[in-house]
N, C-alpha and C positions, 0 to 999 in steps of 0.2 A: 529358592536364594540361585542354585546353579539357574535355573529357568531365568530369572530377571539377568544376573550378566549376562544369560546368552542372548535375549533380546535389544540388551544392551549395547554388544558386540553385532548385531543382526543390526542395527538401525545407525552407528557409527559405519559400519561398511555399507550399506545403504547411499550417505550422506556422502562416503568420498567415493562413492561410483559415482552418482550423481555428478560432482563439484568436474570431477577429472573429464568427463565427455559433455562440457557443455562449455561456453563462453566464460572467461571468467572477470566478467565486470562484476558492479558494488548498482547495490537496490538501489536507486532514486530516491527522491525525496517521496514524493508523492506518486507516481505511476506504478501500480501494482506490475512487478518486477515478472518477466516471463520466464525466467528462472527459477530452478528450485532452491530452496535456503533454509538452511538449520542454523536458529538462532530465537533467541529471545530479542523483544523489542518494546521500547516505549518510547512515543512522543510526547513531546508539548509544544502546544497551540495558544496563542495569545492573538486574539481578532481585536481588531479595532473597528467598532460600529458607531455608525449613527446615531449619537447620545451618551454615549459610554462604550464600553470593552468587555470582552468573554473569553477566559483561558480555557484549555480541553488537557485534563490532564492523565496521561494513558495511548488517547486520541484512536483506543477499538483495537489495539494491536496488541499482541501475544507470544504467544510461543507458537512456532513453526516448528515440524520438524520433516522429515523426509524418513517413511516407513519401508518404499521399495523404492528403487533406483531409478522411476518413472514418474513417480507421486509423491505430492506434498500436503500434509492437513496443517490448517493455521488453524489453531483454538485461540478466540481473540478473548480481552477481558474489555469489560465494557468500563469507558474512561469517564472520569468525570468532570461536568462543567461547573464553571465560577462564573456568575453571571453579575456583569457590575454596569449595567442599562437596564431603565427602565423598559418593564413587561417581558423580559428575560428570566426565566428559570433557571436555578441551580440544581443539578443535581446529578444523576447518573443516566448513562449511555443504554444501547442496547446491545443484548450480549450476541456475538459473532462468532462465523466461523466458515471454513472455506477448507475448499481443495480444487488445486492444481494437476492435472495429468501433461505431460511433458509428450509432445506427439514427435516430435525430432530436434535434434542440435546435435550441434559439432565444435568443439574446442578452438581454440587459434590455432593456425596452421595449415586445419581440415575444413575451413569455410565458417567458422566462428557467426554463427546463427544459431537462433532459438525457435521454437514454435511450440506454445501451451495454449489449451482452453482449461476454465477452470469453470465452478461454478464457488458463488458466498453466499450466506443466507445470515441473517439475524432476526434474532425472536423478539416478541415487545416487552422488554424485562426492566426499561432505563421509566425514570420516572416522568412523570406528566408533563408535558411539556419540552423534553426535552428528546425522550427516545418515539418514535414513528407512533405508538400504539397498535399496529401492525407489525405482522410477520413480512418481510420480503425476501425474495431472491434474485441474483444477480448474476445470470451468465454470461461469458466472455470470451475472448479470446487473444493473447499477446505475443507479439511478434518480435526479434528484435535481432540488428546483425549488424559488425564490426568491420571497421577497418581502421588496422592500425591502432593509432591510441583513440580513433575516435568510436563511438556505439552509437548507436539509436535506438530504443528501448519504448516499445509502445503497445497499448492494450486498447479494445471496446467494448465496451459492457452497456446492456441493459437493463436496468433494473424494474421489478414488477411486486406490486404489494398485494397481499392476501387481504383484500379489504380496503374501503376506500379510496379503489381506483379511478372513481369519475371525479374524487379531488388531488389525488398525487398525480396522475396520471402516468406514463413512464417517461421515467428518464432514460437518456444515450446519453452515457460517458465516454470521451473520446481525449484519454491522456497519453501523450509522446515527449519525452524524455531524451535530449542528446548531450551526451559526455564526451568527457574527455580527458584520458589517462596521463596527469601531469607529476611527474615524483614520480615516488613509490608510493605515497598512499593519497595524495590527494585527487579528487575526481570532479572538478568543476563540472557545473547545470546547466541546463536551460530546459526547463517544461512546461506544456503549451496544454490548457486542459479545457477545449470546448467543451460545453455540455448545452442539450435540447431537450424539451420537451414534444412527448407527444399523447395527448388525449389532457383531461382534468383543466383544473384552472389557471394552470402557466403553459396551457397549449401552445404550440410555435414560439416562444420564447427562447434566446441563446444565450449563454453567458460566455465569455473568455477570463482563465485566468491564467496568468504567468508568473514562473517560479523560478528565478534566477539562487543557484547557493553553489553548495559544496559541501563532498560527503568526502572525509578522508577514512581509509582503511582496506583492510584487514590490519589491527595492531595486531601483534601476537601478543599475547601475556601466558600462556601456560598452557602446556600441553597444542590440543587442539581450540582451545578456547581463546579468542582473540577481541578487540573492540575495535565497533563503528561508530562515529559522531560527524553527525552531517546540521549544516544551518543553513534556513536559506527564507527566503520572506516573498507572499505570493503576493499579489497585485490585481483587483479586477483591470478587464481590461475593457468592460461593456459598464452600461449603465446597470444591468439587470448584474446582480452578483448578491452571495449571501454575507458579503463583507467588505470593508475598503481594502484594507493592510493585513494578512498575518502572518506573522513572523513562527516558525518553526524550527523547534531541536529533536533532533533525532535521536536516541539512544539502543546499540544493538551490541549483544554478546552474540555474536555464529562461536557454533562448535561440532 
């Protein structure tokens, strides 16, 4: 038992050190933040599709921990997809995980920037037709810079599949969030998410998704525990898109 308490205390110290030495922005709705975070996250998405609709419970998020001051580990949980459209199956998504390593950072007053590399992966554990059916690996880099109440967070990453590469190709995603800190808790934002494919059946295709929204947090609850809530709507800005519109709700419990 003393060992458990010691490990917990070390983790809390690492999280406090990480938070004090980096910018104090909020995590965007879509963009994989370059900041190190310690929280539990659950998202809900509602998609408007051609001929129907679909919801996703969980969004593939989960537990985010900071075991060391410059490292974050994400333990994902598979989201559940409920489809209400012809030819769209319902079931569980794939199990995922990620590791971030912060290369450099400075808090407000000392530069207000961050640079991070990360690697995420999924295992083919999902329901047929919902999960990918193969393992995936996604290396990427994230950058962020703040100016007074404004900040920009951006990530670029390429996904490689262990099998079916001739069909799936290599999608490259570039997500950028522009945020403004309005008042104490409100962070209105606009996100831009272009994606293009190298190889596979979608070779040369490009899609663009726009996400206006707002995130509220961190609202104190008790001790280190807080509450963060976000809402936004994604719009397809190109003919090539996985949905027409997507409503996003995000619940997070930072600690």
